[in-house]
C-alpha positions in Angstrom: 120.7 133.4 159.9 118.4 130.5 159.9 119.1 127.0 158.9 116.4 124.6 159.2 116.7 120.8 158.4 114.1 117.7 158.7 115.4 114.5 159.0 112.9 111.7 159.9 114.3 108.5 161.5 113.4 105.4 159.5 111.1 103.4 161.0 113.0 100.2 160.7 116.0 101.6 162.7 116.9 99.8 166.0 117.2 101.8 169.3 120.8 101.6 168.8 120.9 102.9 165.1 118.5 105.8 166.4 120.8 106.5 169.2 123.9 106.7 167.1 122.0 108.5 164.5 121.0 111.1 166.9 124.7 111.8 168.0 125.6 112.1 163.9 123.1 114.7 163.8 124.0 116.6 166.9 127.4 116.6 165.8 126.1 117.5 162.0 124.2 120.5 163.6 127.0 122.0 165.4 129.3 121.8 162.4 126.9 123.3 160.0 126.7 126.1 162.7 130.3 126.5 162.9 131.0 126.5 159.2 128.1 128.9 158.7 129.6 131.3 161.1 132.9 131.1 159.4 131.3 131.5 155.9 129.5 134.5 156.7 132.6 136.2 158.4 134.7 135.2 155.1 132.4 136.6 153.1 131.6 139.7 155.0 134.8 140.7 155.9 134.8 143.9 158.2 131.5 144.4 157.5 130.5 141.8 160.3 131.1 144.0 163.0 128.1 146.4 161.7 125.8 143.8 161.2 124.2 142.2 164.2 123.1 138.6 162.9 122.0 135.7 164.7 122.5 132.2 163.8 119.7 129.6 164.5 119.7 125.9 163.6 115.9 124.3 163.8 115.2 120.8 163.2 111.8 121.6 161.4 110.8 121.4 157.7 112.2 124.2 156.4 108.8 126.2 155.0 107.4 125.5 158.8 110.9 126.7 160.4 110.9 130.1 158.5 107.4 130.9 159.1 107.7 129.9 162.7 110.7 131.6 163.2 109.6 135.0 161.4 106.7 134.9 163.6 108.5 134.7 166.5 110.8 137.6 165.4 108.1 139.4 164.0 109.8 140.0 160.8 109.2 142.5 158.3 111.2 140.7 155.6 112.6 137.2 154.7 115.7 136.9 152.5 116.3 133.5 151.0 119.6 132.5 149.9 120.7 129.8 147.2 122.6 126.5 147.8 125.8 128.3 147.6 127.0 126.7 144.2 128.3 129.7 142.7 130.2 131.4 145.1 129.4 133.5 148.2 129.3 137.0 146.5 126.1 135.8 144.6 124.5 134.5 147.6 124.5 138.4 149.7 122.7 140.0 146.5 120.3 137.1 145.4 121.4 136.5 142.0 120.1 133.1 141.0 117.4 132.7 143.9 
């Protein structure tokens, strides 16, 4: 599972603000990774043991991150989910994509 995000630093930020922002983004990425893993465990339940999943957080433009990761993994199939606003069950079958 890949989560990609891109957050350019505003050019008017001071070194101190950049340092603070960098630390906040690091903490945010870890929280996102933890949340994603917990979400998958909750939605898949006992099926999780039968499915090999790898969690990747990448700081890049989403399109570039997806294509780059697909090339690295020699992926035959790319499945894109929704924002998850309607509940986890619909995300897994692709409803609303």
